[in-house]
C-alpha angles and dihedrals in degrees: 000000000000114000113214096206115061123193087234089067093061108189099353114092125200095202120082128341127294120235110285122198122191125213109194124202087253087062096055094025095225142110126304103249123069112193106177141012134200138164133219127223091265092058098255114144125222126202126197101220137175089252099044142286114323125201122201121190098177093268110046141017123231125194123214112183122198113246097237102021128043090192115085116188104174142021133188130175122208125211091262092059100256110147110214116200137179133198139148109331089335135091135157139110144275118233132184116255127209091280094051094253122133114250124188123234116191119221095174089073086076090065119095106261090226091066117082109225098193118185120343103220105175139025123196132187095217114179104301094338133088107217120202114194127203129166093263103040148341124251116212114201118196132152091354089303125116123214121189126210116187123218117251087234114334129330121228108187137327133223135195117213110184105300096349127091117201129188131188118226117193091228105028102042118221118358130190119219113222129164093343095311137097124237121189121233115233117255098005099114085095086084094060091099096050141042123255110216101171145023125189136179119251128190115278095040091288126143127224111214121200116201128194098244109353099070133236126327136187121223118199101179090266104060149324130270133171118266099230101201141117088269092054092053090052093050093048090053099043105024122238131254096185126263143200137273115241121207091326086279104078139037125208111211120197120211138198097221111024115032119247140319128205112211134174124242089272092060096251112146112236100171134015116190122180142149097293090053096052112290117128091231139349100246108092113188098180142001130203137186112218128212091274094050095254122138127243122191127202105208136195084252116019141342128279131198120206116194099217094156094071134101088223132084126169143221109205141140092326089063094047100251133112132180110008120208099173143354137195140173115231132165094348096313135102112225124194128190111216139169088264099048139278118319131186142195128191107260100210099053129072118274094215102112113002123093123220113268125229115240110235114249097022100087109139136045110342112193100180145003120195143157116237117181091338095310122114111227126182126203100215139169086245094054143273104327131194112211124204132161093004097303138078107265099182145357115234094193132358095222117102111261133204101190149313138245133187119247110241114248090009105086094177095056134071132179121225126201110223140171091271100043126277137336135193124230124195128206115233139164091290095045130259120358135178112262109174147321112254110240125220102051126058104169118115120233136163094197113079138125135196132221132170094279112024147021110236121208133182112210134150093357089304135106114227118207104201125187116201123215118246092253091051091233101113144012105259095192134017121187128171133210125195096185136028094211139000092251097049120054127203136019122270107181145318123228143154116249120179090349092305126110112238129191117209134197126164090349092304114124124211137186127203122245110206092191094055096029093226143103118251127190121251101218093191095059092039090055090059090062098039095107095035123099118251109297127213103192139357141188137193117225131210091270093056094254116143114223120196140180124224128168091350088304132112132232137167136209097216114209113230129208092263092056096256126120131242117201113228120184109137100078092053097057089096088065094055111129093012099082118109110252114245091358111089102186113192120160112181111188093166135325091280096048117050121152122204122192116232137182089248101038140297130320123211115209126193105195092191097060117102115235143173096261092103094047116102113239120229120241120209130190091215098190138011112198134182131160107295101017147037128204120203124209134186098045106098101303111067103169131062135177115266107279122231112204123196115243093245087063095052093134111097134181130195130193123200138207140172115193093218106129101180112094087356095171090066098052110122136185136212123192141182129191105211109220092034113036119063094203143008117284122249116270111273138164090228110119099194130072127177132190124193135193095015115180121234117278145085118308136181123198111213122194135179131176132212118204126216090270093059095252115140127218129228115271117271116207137195117184121202139163130221111211117227120250115263091261091056097042118120089245088054090050090050089051089047090055092049090046092049091050090049091047092049090049091047093046091048091054091043090052091053091049089045092052091052091046091047091054091049091046091047089057091046089045093051089050090047092049090049091050090045091052090047091047090046091052090049091047091049089049091048091046089049091052090047090049090051090048090047092049089049091049091046089050091046091046090051089048091048091050088050090050090046088053091048090046092051090049092050092045090052088051090052090048089051090048092051090048089054090047090051088053090050090050091053091049091047089055089058092057116099104231093183092086090056121094117243096261093049091042090052092049091046093051090045090053092047092050090046091054093044090050091049091052095045096046095051109110098165094117095054090045088052093052091047091048093050093050092050095048095046097035095121092048093050090047093052091046092050091049092050095044108026093177094061113122126229092251089050088051089052091047090050090051092050091048090049087053087055093239118168124248091252092052092048090049091053093046094046091040092232134117124268089251089054089054091053091049090050090049091051092050091047092051090050092051090050091048095236124159123223095265096055118092112236096206092049090050091052091049090054093058 
């Protein structure tokens, strides 16, 4: 059988397509065209782009424009890390400054300003010179001196092959540059009417010359002849834009119209990759092999990465296939069962151009394709199909089928799992034929195994033990198991390993003992999976390797020559998430040809190819930023002095990178800031970490990277110190100590003074308290005397008021008496005294005079008024001051009311009626502004 991957080819495979990753201009935010590519010793890539020089470290893109020319056409990096660039009328180099940043140094300023430089197309590190080539001349830079060599007519391009530097002149053919002079190559003027875009070494000290539109030629130091090969035919048809030699075994040729080809040194095309197979466009301006032997392409619009250094290649949409459930090689053809049907490709011809072809009659969901006793049978949604001569010749049964297995000890019978249960097929003279559907079980399942006694089926988290009758027409017994042991719950998978059915749960493997009717653990098989994450399904291939699925990832226990197993996981990480759930499709033809079914096609795996999965990646802390400054790492300068950061800038930010471009989406980082973090962070693809409000002290930022294959890098470290704030500086602490001592001394003296003062004040205070007590006693004695005096006055006042009341009463009695006497006088006047005798008359007159005299001499009322005014003088004064408009009679009325005299008494004293008294009271209330609810007497007493 023809093997598609020869050891001569090394890392370049001619079956399937390698992984291709596209970087659009929106990713790197630059111009469309990329003219040249180079890589520094740290793995960073540099692209000469229409809009400047672009650096890519695997995580971020950085742009470095030339000062006088946005267009960069070439880039070259010397062993010391200088990045030489050339553009329009400008060339020079970038070097790393003390802070790790790239700074540009112009060399073109050494050129006479009267000479037009034009575009610099190529840069070569030739011996101890740096040669810049334009169309008009070359500029040799050495020891800070610039030497100019003019073209005989007009240069086209230049090429460096080992220690030789060649240039094409449009009139003189190929020239070799030696010791500052140009020497023509014999027989190369044939190229004067075309453009040479590439030159490559061939065995026997020959040169391969790639022209734009004339094809490929070989130069042998004597003359030129066409290179009549597959590669030459391709170049003539699609034009060439140069290329790159790969490991002295392969040549990558760029084209204008149809992508790239990779050919060997005999001109045989091994790979052809173009737009339909994953490139962004078909015009490839430059190609570059990086330090891990992967291929980078600078396109007319964008950048592409091709993972040549991988044991995997792929058949996907460009080959016309989609989700693959199974594959098999039969009669010189590779067959694949997909969700669209069964496809095939001839196995002994290259896979470069042809798509897979659909087998007629298999359109629809194909679950399986397998060879049983030399016959190709497909489990299809349309039934059990027999395939011969690239088309379906007959349908064994119209039910949909998942797969088929031979019945042990019955070589002419197989069981097929279909949508309605299981069916038996029998082998006759014309091959396999449907025999009967097995009665007693009608549930569909694609996971079943056969041993000498039972058919075992996993369905609905149960294991079914199903005995088949001797005539294969029904299930004689059906028994279910929900657990394999009391300690382990659930069922993981069932599979056949080394011709024995195994039952797996949580990576523990069991076999069934028919004699004891129980499951017992196989410690030997279980031990193989002890250090492996929880698996979900597994399968043993034809080489004895055990393939397994865990967390949507794939691994294999590869069987070695001594019968032991070696666990391999790393290479398969790129397949994570693309495996078909519940359909582990592994087709091992031999160690160099293993096919794996994916959701987006078919993967080809060569287990004997070396790859980078065992290489440790490199972790870089790309930048270290804090307010006021940024340090860059990973350019050419990798070490810096320990940084001391002021406390006011105690906010720091780090960015990370790992220039590992294979499986780049799965690169993860873990970091720890010693002095702040107690442990390493969880693995994460995030490339930025910030810390804020860090305290003063010594810190060390540790970083490690893990590539997509699970391999960890060495730890990268950056130490730094955050200075304390001025108030926590050691000088400040010294001052604090002096200040504390001074304060203690001051406080001690103050305490002594305070104690003396306290004793003095205690004495004063005791004296004061004594005087206060004495004063208080005197005051209490005085208040007591005043209280006694007040009580006496109150008693006297009460007595006076009582006497006033008594006086008023007596006065009223006298007034009444006088009134009576006046009445008597009036009545006496009415008596006719003429009839009295003289003596009686005399006595009568004497009595009358005596009564009149008594009445006229009575001054008790005036004495009463005077007495009242004297006694209530203060009250009347206050009332007059408060109410200046009050009349004398109203003052009298107020006084009588204050004395609590009745209305009748007031009327008699004031010689008015009781109604008059009420009117006077109303007027008085109105003048005082009292409402009806307020008591007039109480108001007067409050004044």
